[in-house]
Every structure is written in C-alpha cells, then in structure tokens.
C-alpha positions as CSV (number, residue, x, y, z in Angstrom):
1,M,25.2,40.4,71.7
2,Q,23.2,41.5,68.6
3,I,23.2,39.4,65.5
4,S,23.5,41.2,62.1
5,L,21.1,40.1,59.5
6,V,23.1,41.8,56.7
7,P,24.1,39.2,54.2
8,L,27.8,38.3,54.5
9,V,27.7,36.2,51.3
10,M,25.2,36.8,48.5
11,L,24.2,34.8,45.5
12,G,27.1,34.5,43.0
13,S,29.7,35.5,45.6
14,S,32.6,33.3,46.5
15,D,33.7,33.0,50.2
16,P,35.3,30.3,52.4
17,L,32.1,30.4,54.5
18,V,30.2,28.7,51.7
19,A,32.5,25.7,51.9
20,H,31.7,25.4,55.6
21,V,28.0,25.5,54.9
22,R,28.3,22.9,52.1
23,R,30.1,20.6,54.5
24,A,27.4,21.1,57.2
25,L,24.7,20.3,54.6
26,N,26.8,17.5,53.0
27,V,26.4,19.2,49.6
28,Q,29.1,19.1,46.9
29,G,30.5,22.3,45.3
30,D,33.1,25.0,45.7
31,N,33.2,28.3,47.6
32,T,30.5,30.0,45.4
33,L,27.0,30.5,46.6
34,D,25.2,29.2,43.5
35,Q,21.5,29.0,42.7
36,A,21.1,25.4,43.9
37,L,22.7,26.1,47.3
38,A,20.6,29.3,47.7
39,E,17.4,27.3,47.1
40,L,18.5,24.8,49.7
41,L,19.3,27.6,52.1
42,R,15.9,29.1,51.6
43,G,14.3,25.9,52.7
44,V,16.5,25.6,55.8
45,Q,15.8,29.3,56.6
46,R,12.1,28.9,56.2
47,A,12.1,25.7,58.4
48,N,13.9,27.6,61.1
49,G,11.8,30.8,61.2
50,I,14.4,32.9,59.3
51,P,13.3,35.1,56.4
52,P,14.0,32.8,53.3
53,H,16.5,35.0,51.4
54,G,19.0,32.2,50.4
55,E,22.0,34.2,51.5
56,L,24.5,33.7,54.3
57,D,24.0,36.0,57.2
58,E,25.1,35.5,60.9
59,Q,21.7,34.0,61.8
60,T,21.8,31.4,59.0
61,L,25.5,30.6,59.8
62,G,24.5,30.1,63.4
63,L,22.1,27.3,62.4
64,F,25.2,25.3,61.4
65,G,27.4,26.4,64.3
66,I,29.5,28.5,62.0
67,T,30.7,32.0,63.0
68,A,31.9,34.6,60.5
69,Y,34.7,35.9,62.7
C-alpha cells in the first residue's frame, strides 16, 4: 500500500479529521485547521521525520492512528 503525501486538510480548511487530531493531541478547538494547530503539527511532523508542512496528510494522520477513509 502506498501512502499519499498530498494534503487532505490544509491551513484554514474545516474537516472532521481536524477534530480527531485535536483529540489525539488533547488540544481544544473546532474542525478548522488554524495557525496554532498547524504550528503544533509542524513540530510533531519534524520530530517524526515528516516534512514539516503543518497540514494533514495520510502520513501525519497515521502518527495518531487516524485513517482518512
């Protein structure tokens, strides 16, 4: 299985996946990928060897055990 690195959710976008990531990180907020969450994601991505883009892609979601499908 090949993992897509194409962002599923980009900065400013709203998606239910964001709420799942917020729960995994224990971060308050809604379904919008805001600047604060993007910065946090960059740190998590960097720490896990993922290019730090601050967006949600399959590889980043996988860090939290979340699938997009």
